[in-house]
C-alpha positions, 0 to 999 in steps of 0.5 A: 500500500502506498502512503500519501502525505496527509492521507490525500491521494493525488487525483492525477499524474500531474498532482503526483509528479508535483507532490513527489518531485525531487526538484523544487517547483514553484508557481509564480504570478508573472504580474507580481513575481510572487510565489503562489504555489510550492511543492514539498521539495521547495519547502525542504530545499529552502527551509521556509514553511509553505506559509513563508514561501507563499507571497514571497517574491521569486528573486528572494529565493536566490542569494543577494548577489544573484538577484539582479541576474535572476530578475533579468532572466525572469523578465526575458523568459516571461516576455518569450512566453517560456518556462523559467528555470534558473540554474547556478553555474559552478 
């Protein structure tokens, strides 16, 4: 038998992949740049609670030195209508 967090079984494959993804995933309101949803991996990775993350500006998830670059990449990506993915270089 499979155990689901809070006893809530995902209703479809999307919900399952969101809930059990190892990668942090966030949904951002592109007009305000605020986080409107986060998956459990995002909570675990950042150390913030769900409540703390919701309403946080997306650039605040990055170190201060990267925020300007993240903001520019976010704007370019949104203007192109693409999905935003920021990966730190080594």
